[in-house]
C-alpha positions in Angstrom: 0.1 -0.1 -0.1 1.1 3.5 -0.4 1.1 6.2 2.1 1.0 9.6 2.4 3.6 11.7 4.6 2.0 10.6 8.1 1.6 6.6 7.2 -1.9 6.6 6.2 -2.7 4.1 3.6 -3.5 5.7 0.3 -3.6 2.7 -2.7 -1.9 -0.8 -3.3 1.3 -1.2 -5.3 0.8 -0.3 -8.9 2.2 -3.2 -9.8 -1.8 -5.2 -8.8 -3.9 -2.3 -10.0 -5.3 -2.6 -13.7 -4.5 0.3 -14.8 -1.3 2.4 -14.0 -1.0 5.2 -11.1 0.3 8.4 -12.1 1.0 11.1 -9.4 1.4 14.7 -10.7 3.3 16.8 -7.7 5.6 20.1 -8.1 9.3 19.9 -7.6 9.0 20.9 -3.7 8.4 17.2 -3.0 10.7 15.0 -0.8 13.2 12.8 -2.6 11.9 9.8 -0.3 8.6 10.3 -1.6 9.4 9.9 -5.2 11.7 6.6 -4.2 8.5 5.5 -1.8 6.7 6.0 -5.6 9.5 4.5 -7.6 9.5 1.5 -5.5 5.7 0.7 -5.8 6.2 0.9 -10.0 4.1 4.4 -9.7 4.9 7.1 -12.2 5.0 10.5 -11.3 5.7 14.0 -13.0 7.2 17.0 -10.8 6.2 19.9 -12.9 6.6 23.4 -11.8 9.1 24.5 -9.1 6.7 25.4 -6.2 3.4 24.4 -7.2 2.0 22.0 -10.2 2.5 23.9 -13.2 -0.5 22.5 -15.2 0.5 23.6 -18.4 3.4 21.9 -18.4 2.4 18.8 -16.5 -0.3 18.6 -19.5 2.6 18.7 -21.9 4.8 15.4 -20.1 1.8 13.5 -20.3 1.1 14.1 -23.5 5.0 13.8 -24.9 6.0 11.3 -22.1 2.9 9.0 -21.4 1.2 9.1 -24.8 -2.1 10.9 -23.5 -4.2 12.4 -25.6 -7.5 12.8 -24.0 -7.6 13.2 -20.2 -10.7 13.9 -17.9 -10.5 15.9 -15.1 -13.1 14.7 -11.9 -12.2 17.5 -9.5 -13.9 19.6 -7.4 -13.7 23.7 -7.6 -10.3 24.1 -7.1 -8.6 22.0 -9.6 -11.5 22.5 -12.4 -10.5 26.3 -11.8 -7.0 25.9 -11.4 -7.3 24.2 -14.8 -9.7 26.6 -16.3 -6.9 29.3 -15.6 -4.1 27.4 -17.4 -6.6 27.4 -20.8 -6.4 23.6 -20.5 -10.5 22.8 -20.7 -11.9 22.4 -23.9 -14.7 20.3 -22.6 -17.3 20.8 -19.9 -19.3 17.5 -18.3 -22.4 18.5 -15.6 -24.4 16.1 -14.2 -27.2 17.8 -12.8 -29.7 15.5 -10.6 -33.4 15.9 -10.1 -32.8 17.5 -6.3 -31.9 20.5 -4.4 -29.3 20.8 -2.3 -29.4 24.1 -0.7 -26.8 23.4 2.0 -24.5 26.2 2.8 -20.9 25.6 2.4 -21.2 23.4 -0.7 -18.5 24.4 -3.3 -19.4 25.0 -7.3 -18.4 23.2 -9.9 -15.9 26.7 -10.6 -14.9 28.7 -7.6 -12.4 31.6 -6.9 -11.8 33.4 -9.9 -11.2 37.1 -9.5 -14.0 39.6 -10.4 -12.0 40.8 -13.0 -12.2 37.1 -14.7 -14.5 37.2 -17.7 -17.2 35.1 -17.9 -15.9 31.7 -19.8 -17.8 31.2 -23.1 -19.4 27.9 -23.6 -21.1 26.0 -26.9 -23.8 23.4 -26.0 -22.8 20.2 -27.7 -24.9 17.6 -26.4 -27.9 17.3 -23.7 -29.1 14.0 -22.4 -32.5 13.9 -20.0 -32.7 10.2 -17.8 -35.7 8.5 -16.6 -34.5 9.6 -13.4 -34.9 13.2 -13.9 -31.0 13.8 -14.3 -29.9 15.7 -17.1 -26.2 15.5 -18.8 -25.0 18.8 -20.2 -21.7 18.4 -22.3 -19.8 22.2 -23.7 -17.5 23.2 -25.3 -14.9 26.1 -23.7 -14.0 28.8 -26.0 
């Protein structure tokens, strides 16, 4: 099992997984952690000095790992980071048939500056499900 810096187990050895694991990190990562990943056959990319440089990471994923298309399944912070880096070409949103108005729940994108322009989208597809849910796919201009 792979553990974080506090010894908490995160996942099994990559040799036991059906799909390979890949860690994105900055160059600030301790060498011991990279050795730990290497010992478990987990690939890693250190892109960016202080924080992850998403554009460089995406470039390395394409050139070193042959990645042609990837999905970002994250919360508002990672979604916004990829938007700010100009790395989104599509946004896929599934809207469930229910209202959740609990406070403190993050948005799909959050913490953009007030000066950030609205990001225009173009509808690619809309699917309605028997549950009443709707899946919307948009291209990012």
